[in-house]
SEFI-955947 format. One line per field, with one value per residue (C-alpha): residue number from 0; residue in one letter; chain; x, y, z. Coordinates in Angstrom, 1 decimal. Layout:
<rs>
n	c(NUM;...) $
res	c(a;...) $
chain	c(A;...) $
px	c(X;...) $
py	c(Y;...) $
pz	c(Z;...) $
</rs>
This chain:
<rs>
n	c(0;1;2;3;4;5;6;7;8;9;10;11;12;13;14;15;16;17;18;19;20;21;22;23;24;25;26;27;28;29;30;31;32;33;34;35;36;37;38;39;40;41;42;43;44;45;46;47;48;49;50;51;52;53;54;55;56;57;58;59;60;61;62;63;64;65;66;67;68;69;70;71;72;73;74;75;76;77;78;79;80;81;82;83;84;85;86;87;88;89;90;91;92;93;94;95;96;97;98;99;100;101;102;103;104;105;106;107;108;109;110;111;112;113;114;115;116;117;118;119;120;121;122;123;124;125;126;127;128;129;130;131;132;133;134;135;136;137;138;139;140;141;142;143;144;145;146;147;148;149;150;151;152;153;154;155;156;157;158;159;160;161;162;163;164;165;166;167;168;169;170;171;172;173;174;175;176;177;178;179;180;181;182;183;184;185;186;187;188;189;190;191;192;193;194;195;196;197;198;199;200;201;202;203;204;205;206;207;208;209;210;211;212;213;214;215;216;217;218;219;220;221;222;223;224;225;226;227;228;229;230;231;232;233;234;235;236;237;238;239;240;241;242;243;244;245;246;247;248;249;250;251;252;253;254;255;256;257;258;259;260;261;262;263;264;265;266;267;268;269;270;271;272;273;274;275;276;277;278;279;280;281;282;283;284;285;286;287;288;289;290;291;292;293;294;295;296;297;298;299;300;301;302;303;304;305;306;307;308;309;310;311;312;313;314;315;316;317;318;319;320;321;322;323;324;325;326;327;328;329;330;331;332;333;334;335;336;337;338;339;340;341;342;343;344;345;346;347;348;349;350;351;352;353;354;355;356;357;358;359;360;361;362;363;364;365;366;367;368;369;370;371;372;373;374;375;376;377;378;379;380;381;382;383;384;385;386;387;388;389;390;391;392;393;394;395;396;397;398;399;400;401;402;403;404;405;406;407;408;409;410;411;412;413;414;415;416;417;418;419;420;421;422;423;424;425;426;427;428;429;430;431;432;433;434;435;436;437;438;439;440;441;442;443;444;445;446;447;448;449) $
res	c(x;x;x;x;x;x;x;x;x;x;x;x;x;x;x;x;x;x;x;x;x;x;x;x;x;x;x;x;x;x;x;x;x;x;x;x;x;x;x;x;x;x;x;x;x;x;x;x;x;x;x;x;x;x;x;x;x;x;x;x;x;x;x;x;x;x;x;x;x;x;x;x;x;x;x;x;x;x;x;x;x;x;x;x;x;x;x;x;x;x;x;x;x;x;x;x;x;x;x;x;x;x;x;x;x;x;x;x;x;x;x;x;x;x;x;x;x;x;x;x;x;x;x;x;x;x;x;x;x;x;x;x;x;x;x;x;x;x;x;x;x;x;x;x;x;x;x;x;x;x;x;x;x;x;x;x;x;x;x;x;x;x;x;x;x;x;x;x;x;x;x;x;x;x;x;x;x;x;x;x;x;x;x;x;x;x;x;x;x;x;x;x;x;x;x;x;x;x;x;x;x;x;x;x;x;x;x;x;x;x;x;x;x;x;x;x;x;x;x;x;x;x;x;x;x;x;x;x;x;x;x;x;x;x;x;x;x;x;x;x;x;x;x;x;x;x;x;x;x;x;x;x;x;x;x;x;x;x;x;x;x;x;x;x;x;x;x;x;x;x;x;x;x;x;x;x;x;x;x;x;x;x;x;x;x;x;x;x;x;x;x;x;x;x;x;x;x;x;x;x;x;x;x;x;x;x;x;x;x;x;x;x;x;x;x;x;x;x;x;x;x;x;x;x;x;x;x;x;x;x;x;x;x;x;x;x;x;x;x;x;x;x;x;x;x;x;x;x;x;x;x;x;x;x;x;x;x;x;x;x;x;x;x;x;x;x;x;x;x;x;x;x;x;x;x;x;x;x;x;x;x;x;x;x;x;x;x;x;x;x;x;x;x;x;x;x;x;x;x;x;x;x;x;x;x;x;x;x;x;x;x;x;x;x;x;x;x;x;x;x;x;x;x;x;x;x;x;x;x;x;x;x;x;x;x;x;x;x;x;x;x;x;x;x;x;x;x;x;x;x) $
chain	c(A;A;A;A;A;A;A;A;A;A;A;A;A;A;A;A;A;A;A;A;A;A;A;A;A;A;A;A;A;A;A;A;A;A;A;A;A;A;A;A;A;A;A;A;A;A;A;A;A;A;A;A;A;A;A;A;A;A;A;A;A;A;A;A;A;A;A;A;A;A;A;A;A;A;A;A;A;A;A;A;A;A;A;A;A;A;A;A;A;A;A;A;A;A;A;A;A;A;A;A;A;A;A;A;A;A;A;A;A;A;A;A;A;A;A;A;A;A;A;A;A;A;A;A;A;A;A;A;A;A;A;A;A;A;A;A;A;A;A;A;A;A;A;A;A;A;A;A;A;A;A;A;A;A;A;A;A;A;A;A;A;A;A;A;A;A;A;A;A;A;A;A;A;A;A;A;A;A;A;A;A;A;A;A;A;A;A;A;A;A;A;A;A;A;A;A;A;A;A;A;A;A;A;A;A;A;A;A;A;A;A;A;A;A;A;A;A;A;A;A;A;A;A;A;A;A;A;A;A;A;A;A;A;A;A;A;A;A;A;A;A;A;A;A;A;A;A;A;A;A;A;A;A;A;A;A;A;A;A;A;A;A;A;A;A;A;A;A;A;A;A;A;A;A;A;A;A;A;A;A;A;A;A;A;A;A;A;A;A;A;A;A;A;A;A;A;A;A;A;A;A;A;A;A;A;A;A;A;A;A;A;A;A;A;A;A;A;A;A;A;A;A;A;A;A;A;A;A;A;A;A;A;A;A;A;A;A;A;A;A;A;A;A;A;A;A;A;A;A;A;A;A;A;A;A;A;A;A;A;A;A;A;A;A;A;A;A;A;A;A;A;A;A;A;A;A;A;A;A;A;A;A;A;A;A;A;A;A;A;A;A;A;A;A;A;A;A;A;A;A;A;A;A;A;A;A;A;A;A;A;A;A;A;A;A;A;A;A;A;A;A;A;A;A;A;A;A;A;A;A;A;A;A;A;A;A;A;A;A;A;A;A;A;A;A;A;A;A;A;A) $
px	c(-28.1;-27.3;-24.6;-21.2;-21.3;-19.1;-16.0;-16.2;-13.9;-13.7;-11.7;-12.8;-14.7;-12.2;-12.9;-11.4;-9.6;-6.4;-6.3;-2.4;-1.9;0.0;3.3;4.1;3.7;3.6;3.6;2.7;4.9;5.1;9.3;9.8;10.0;6.7;6.9;3.1;4.3;1.9;2.4;5.8;7.3;6.0;7.7;6.9;8.9;8.6;8.1;10.2;13.3;13.0;9.6;10.0;9.3;8.9;9.2;8.4;10.4;10.4;11.8;12.4;16.6;16.3;15.7;15.2;17.9;15.6;15.1;18.7;19.0;16.2;17.5;20.7;19.4;17.4;20.3;22.4;19.4;18.7;21.8;19.7;16.5;18.8;17.1;13.7;13.0;14.8;14.1;13.1;12.7;12.1;10.5;10.3;8.4;9.2;6.6;7.6;11.1;11.6;15.3;15.4;18.4;20.3;23.3;25.8;24.6;21.3;22.0;24.2;21.9;19.2;22.0;23.0;18.4;18.8;21.7;19.7;16.8;18.2;20.4;17.1;15.6;18.2;18.7;21.3;21.0;20.1;17.4;15.9;14.2;12.8;10.5;9.8;7.7;7.9;9.9;12.4;15.9;15.6;17.2;15.8;16.8;18.6;19.2;15.5;14.7;16.7;15.1;12.0;12.7;13.8;11.3;8.2;9.7;8.9;5.5;4.6;1.4;0.5;-3.3;-5.2;-5.4;-1.4;-1.4;-3.7;-1.3;0.7;-1.2;-1.9;2.0;2.4;0.4;1.6;-1.2;-3.5;-6.7;-7.8;-5.7;-5.6;-6.2;-7.3;-7.9;-9.2;-8.9;-8.7;-8.3;-5.7;-4.9;-3.0;-0.5;-3.4;-5.1;-7.9;-8.9;-6.5;-7.7;-5.4;-4.9;-3.9;-3.6;-2.2;-1.9;-0.6;-0.4;-0.1;-2.5;0.3;2.9;1.1;1.6;3.9;5.6;6.4;5.0;3.0;3.7;4.5;2.3;3.4;1.3;1.2;0.4;0.4;0.7;3.8;6.1;9.3;10.6;10.5;7.3;6.5;7.7;6.3;3.3;3.4;4.6;1.7;-0.3;1.2;0.5;-3.0;-3.3;-0.7;0.7;-3.0;-3.4;-2.8;-3.1;-1.1;1.5;4.0;6.0;8.0;11.1;9.7;7.7;7.7;5.7;6.9;4.6;5.7;4.7;5.4;3.6;2.4;-1.0;0.2;-1.0;1.6;3.0;1.6;3.0;3.8;1.2;-1.6;-4.7;-3.9;-1.4;-3.5;-6.2;-3.7;-3.0;-7.0;-6.4;-3.7;-5.2;-8.0;-6.2;-4.1;-7.0;-8.5;-5.5;-5.1;-8.4;-8.5;-4.8;-7.4;-10.2;-8.2;-6.2;-4.7;-8.0;-10.1;-13.8;-14.5;-13.3;-12.5;-12.2;-11.8;-12.7;-11.6;-12.3;-11.5;-8.1;-5.6;-4.3;-4.2;-1.1;-3.3;-6.5;-4.4;-2.7;-5.8;-7.5;-4.8;-3.6;-8.1;-7.8;-4.3;-5.8;-5.8;-8.6;-10.9;-10.2;-10.9;-14.4;-15.0;-14.9;-17.8;-19.3;-18.8;-19.8;-17.5;-16.7;-14.4;-11.8;-12.5;-11.5;-8.8;-6.8;-7.4;-6.2;-2.9;-2.8;0.6;1.8;4.1;7.7;9.5;10.3;6.3;5.7;8.0;6.8;3.2;4.3;4.9;8.3;11.1;10.9;7.2;7.6;10.1;7.7;4.7;6.6;5.9;3.3;0.4;-2.4;-4.7;-8.7;-11.3;-12.7;-16.0;-16.2;-15.4;-18.0;-17.3;-20.0;-19.7;-22.2;-24.0;-24.7;-23.5;-22.0;-20.3;-20.7;-18.4;-20.4;-22.4;-24.9;-27.3;-28.4;-29.7;-27.0;-28.3;-29.4;-25.5;-24.4;-26.3;-25.0;-21.1;-21.7;-22.3;-18.4;-17.1;-17.6;-17.5;-16.4;-16.6;-14.9;-14.2;-12.1;-13.1;-10.6;-9.7;-10.2;-8.0;-9.0;-8.0;-8.9;-7.4;-7.9;-7.6;-9.6;-11.1;-8.5;-9.6;-8.5;-7.5;-4.7;-3.4;-3.4;-2.1;0.8;1.4;2.4;3.7;7.2;6.3) $
py	c(-2.6;0.1;-1.2;0.8;3.7;3.6;5.4;9.4;10.1;13.9;11.2;12.6;9.9;7.8;6.3;2.5;3.9;4.2;8.5;9.6;13.1;15.4;15.3;11.8;8.9;5.9;1.4;-1.6;-4.5;-7.6;-7.9;-12.1;-12.5;-14.4;-18.4;-17.0;-14.4;-12.3;-7.9;-8.0;-4.7;-1.2;1.8;5.9;8.6;12.1;14.5;17.8;17.1;15.2;14.8;15.3;11.5;9.9;6.5;3.8;0.4;-2.6;-3.8;-7.4;-7.9;-9.7;-6.7;-7.4;-5.4;-3.1;-1.8;-1.4;0.0;2.4;3.2;4.3;6.6;8.5;9.2;9.7;12.9;14.0;12.9;14.7;12.2;9.1;7.3;8.0;10.9;12.5;13.0;10.4;10.8;7.4;4.4;0.7;-2.4;-6.2;-8.9;-12.4;-12.0;-10.5;-10.4;-11.0;-13.2;-13.3;-11.6;-9.0;-10.4;-9.8;-6.1;-5.5;-6.4;-4.2;-1.8;-2.2;-1.7;1.5;2.2;1.3;3.3;5.9;5.9;5.7;8.4;11.2;10.9;10.0;6.0;7.7;9.3;5.8;3.7;0.2;-1.7;-6.2;-8.5;-12.4;-15.4;-15.2;-16.2;-16.1;-13.3;-10.4;-11.9;-9.0;-8.8;-9.4;-6.2;-4.0;-5.1;-4.0;-1.1;0.0;-1.0;0.2;3.6;5.1;3.7;5.3;7.4;10.4;8.8;7.1;4.0;4.2;4.4;1.0;-1.0;0.0;-1.4;-4.8;-5.4;-5.6;-8.5;-11.7;-14.1;-10.8;-11.5;-8.0;-4.6;-2.5;1.1;4.2;8.0;11.4;14.6;18.0;21.8;23.5;27.4;28.2;31.2;33.4;32.0;30.6;26.8;24.0;20.7;18.1;14.3;12.1;8.3;5.1;1.4;-1.3;-5.0;-7.8;-10.6;-12.9;-12.3;-9.4;-8.3;-4.7;-2.6;0.9;0.1;-2.4;-4.6;-2.9;0.5;3.3;6.7;10.2;13.3;17.0;18.4;20.1;19.5;19.2;15.3;15.9;17.5;14.6;11.9;13.8;13.2;9.9;8.2;8.1;7.6;4.4;3.6;4.0;2.2;-0.1;-0.6;-1.9;-4.4;-7.9;-11.2;-13.8;-12.6;-12.4;-9.2;-9.5;-8.9;-6.2;-4.0;-0.5;2.4;5.3;8.9;11.2;15.1;16.1;20.1;20.1;20.9;24.8;24.5;26.1;24.1;23.9;25.6;21.6;22.6;24.0;23.5;23.3;20.5;18.7;18.6;17.0;14.5;13.2;13.2;10.6;8.8;8.0;6.8;4.6;3.2;2.2;0.2;-1.2;-2.3;-4.1;-5.8;-7.1;-7.9;-9.8;-11.9;-15.4;-17.2;-14.4;-15.1;-12.3;-9.0;-8.3;-4.8;-4.4;-0.8;0.1;2.9;3.7;2.9;4.3;6.3;6.1;3.5;0.9;1.2;0.3;-2.5;-3.7;-3.7;-5.6;-8.0;-9.2;-9.1;-10.9;-13.9;-17.0;-18.2;-15.6;-15.5;-19.1;-18.6;-15.6;-18.1;-20.6;-17.1;-18.2;-15.2;-16.8;-13.6;-15.5;-15.4;-11.4;-11.4;-13.8;-11.6;-8.1;-9.7;-10.3;-7.2;-5.6;-1.9;-1.5;-0.8;2.3;2.9;2.3;4.7;7.6;7.1;7.8;10.9;10.2;11.6;9.9;9.0;8.9;6.0;4.4;4.5;2.5;0.2;-3.6;-2.9;-4.8;-2.6;-1.5;-2.2;-2.5;-6.1;-4.3;-1.5;-4.2;-4.0;-6.0;-5.9;-7.7;-6.3;-4.2;-6.7;-6.3;-9.9;-8.8;-5.5;-7.0;-10.2;-12.1;-10.2;-12.3;-12.0;-14.4;-16.1;-17.9;-14.1;-12.8;-15.9;-14.8;-11.2;-12.7;-14.2;-11.1;-10.1;-8.5;-9.0;-5.1;-5.8;-2.8;-2.7;-0.5;-1.1;1.1;3.1;6.1;8.4;6.7;5.1;3.0;0.2;-2.8;-5.1;-8.5;-11.2;-15.0;-17.5;-20.8;-23.8;-21.8;-20.0;-22.9;-24.5;-21.8;-21.5;-25.2;-25.0;-21.3;-22.0;-25.8) $
pz	c(22.2;19.1;17.0;17.3;14.4;11.4;12.3;11.3;8.3;5.7;3.1;-0.5;-2.7;-4.9;-8.3;-9.0;-11.9;-13.1;-14.6;-15.8;-13.9;-16.2;-16.6;-17.0;-20.0;-19.6;-21.0;-20.1;-22.1;-22.0;-22.1;-21.4;-18.0;-17.3;-19.2;-20.3;-22.7;-20.7;-20.0;-17.1;-17.6;-16.6;-17.8;-16.1;-17.4;-16.6;-19.3;-17.9;-15.9;-12.4;-10.4;-6.9;-5.6;-1.8;-1.1;1.6;1.6;3.5;6.6;5.8;6.2;3.6;1.3;-3.4;-5.5;-6.6;-3.1;-2.0;-5.3;-4.9;-1.7;-3.4;-5.5;-3.3;-1.0;-4.4;-5.5;-1.8;0.8;3.7;3.2;3.9;0.7;1.8;-0.9;-3.4;-7.4;-9.9;-14.1;-14.9;-12.9;-13.9;-12.6;-13.3;-12.3;-12.4;-10.8;-8.3;-7.7;-4.4;-2.5;-5.7;-4.0;-6.0;-9.2;-9.1;-8.1;-10.3;-13.3;-11.3;-11.7;-15.9;-16.3;-14.5;-17.0;-20.2;-19.1;-18.1;-21.3;-23.6;-21.6;-21.8;-17.5;-15.3;-13.2;-10.4;-11.3;-11.6;-9.5;-9.9;-8.3;-8.7;-8.2;-8.2;-7.6;-5.1;-5.5;-9.3;-11.5;-14.3;-17.9;-18.4;-22.3;-22.6;-20.4;-22.0;-25.4;-24.1;-23.0;-25.9;-28.2;-25.9;-24.5;-28.0;-27.5;-24.0;-24.0;-21.9;-22.0;-19.2;-21.3;-20.3;-16.5;-17.0;-19.0;-16.1;-13.4;-15.5;-16.4;-12.7;-11.9;-11.3;-9.3;-8.9;-10.6;-11.7;-11.4;-8.4;-9.6;-7.7;-8.1;-6.3;-7.6;-5.0;-5.8;-5.2;-5.0;-8.4;-9.1;-9.0;-6.3;-8.4;-7.9;-9.9;-10.5;-9.0;-10.1;-7.4;-8.9;-7.7;-9.1;-6.8;-7.0;-4.4;-3.0;-1.4;1.3;2.2;6.0;5.3;8.2;6.1;2.6;0.7;-1.5;-4.9;-5.4;-7.6;-7.0;-8.9;-8.5;-10.5;-7.7;-7.2;-3.5;-2.7;-2.0;1.8;1.9;0.3;2.6;5.3;4.1;2.9;6.0;8.0;5.3;5.0;8.4;8.3;5.5;3.7;7.1;8.5;5.1;5.9;4.0;5.3;7.8;5.8;4.9;1.4;0.6;-2.6;-0.5;-2.1;-2.4;-4.6;-4.6;-7.5;-7.8;-11.4;-10.7;-13.9;-12.8;-12.7;-8.8;-6.2;-3.9;-0.5;3.0;5.1;8.1;5.5;4.8;1.6;2.3;4.6;1.6;-1.1;1.9;2.1;-1.9;-1.2;1.4;-0.4;-3.1;-0.5;1.2;-1.5;-2.9;0.2;0.3;-3.5;-2.3;0.6;-1.1;-4.1;-1.7;-2.8;-3.3;-0.8;-1.0;1.6;2.0;6.2;8.0;11.0;12.8;16.4;18.3;22.2;21.8;24.1;21.1;17.6;17.5;19.9;18.0;14.8;16.6;17.8;14.4;12.1;15.1;14.4;10.3;11.0;12.7;11.0;13.0;12.9;9.0;8.6;10.8;7.8;5.3;7.0;7.6;11.4;13.5;16.4;18.0;20.7;17.9;17.7;21.8;21.3;18.9;21.1;23.9;22.1;20.3;20.9;19.8;16.6;16.5;17.7;13.9;13.0;15.7;14.6;10.6;11.9;13.6;17.4;18.1;18.9;23.4;22.3;19.9;22.0;25.4;23.5;20.5;21.3;24.4;24.8;23.8;26.5;26.5;29.5;29.2;31.0;29.0;25.6;22.4;19.9;16.6;13.5;10.8;12.7;14.9;19.0;19.7;23.4;25.3;28.4;29.0;25.9;23.5;22.5;19.1;15.9;14.9;11.3;10.5;10.9;9.0;6.1;6.5;6.5;3.0;1.0;0.0;2.9;6.4;8.7;12.4;15.2;17.9;21.0;23.3;26.0;27.1;24.9;21.9;19.3;16.2;13.7;11.0;9.1;5.9;5.5;3.9;4.6;4.6;1.6;0.6;-2.5;-0.9;0.4;-3.2;-5.2;-2.3;-2.3;-6.3;-6.7;-8.0;-10.2) $
</rs>
């Protein structure tokens, strides 16, 4: 029996590098949030007036102070966006303190720092956005962070190393910084092609099971676009990438993705439904997908990246739900860690898969009526046509398939395990990213706050 083929993709090739797009300057520094003295404060500034920005946030019902503030500020700069998009001139990220579950005092801290940053940057507080990551229930050392803002902004740079510094300062338990970039040719004013850069950095290796966002990610581009157009592009891409990421099944209080566009490349802003916007979207999705995979591969204690690609779904929502159910199974994650090709755990997860809620489907592009009809429904599959492959080896095709367990186990020790599934009921496709479950994960999270 031939193995299932890889899912088709027209995404451009991306690099695992941070490339600061035109129109921004950045800096990462130590503000004294972390006891270790490591870098813990990132700042990105728009050079020439406000940049268009779109955002997605956690749907956790205990959102952190920066999430609350960001929604307020976005709604203030673009009231029609409902807190999903707007304009920004300065963005900051603090690591080592989540500023979540800190009540009115924590929100006041966040607003105070936004005012400080706005004053230094010469803008209004409403044009400042923030992200935080770290221990829940702790407050930011406002005076120390404020001092660091005033001393570090003059040192901000417009080169790639400055953006690398942002990625490094975002880390908490990450073993390495997450960086990705891609370029795309878009038309300039004369019609001649202009090179546009899309580049992102991210953090997050634990408490990851996003719904509308990732742990933390900041994506910058020198493309031109209106905030509403950026939001319409970003939300379905998040649904296909970061929402398909899971490390431990726990959605954070702080999940945030910010996408800011400076327009400094000189390219003409593409029409929403044009081929030009689609090309820009593919570059953005390549960056988002790379960052999500890097986050999965660096899951706390992880030794193996786990990828599940699904075809044959009733629609894309069903395929994505099936893929996410597989990579989220603790039983399967443990089997992957032991290089055990126990395909029964994959079949079990597929049989339990449930389609995402209404809000997530709407963000992915479903109309309201279709989203309500499909939301939270069991994923359809045909048991007689169901196929499962592990690392290119067919293991199930309606009935168990004979295979060399020893040889397959050896292939599962190469750092990534790819599972391919065909549900046998339609044309929908989707993928998801996770990691194995290790003893190191348990050790790290048993003493995280002590």
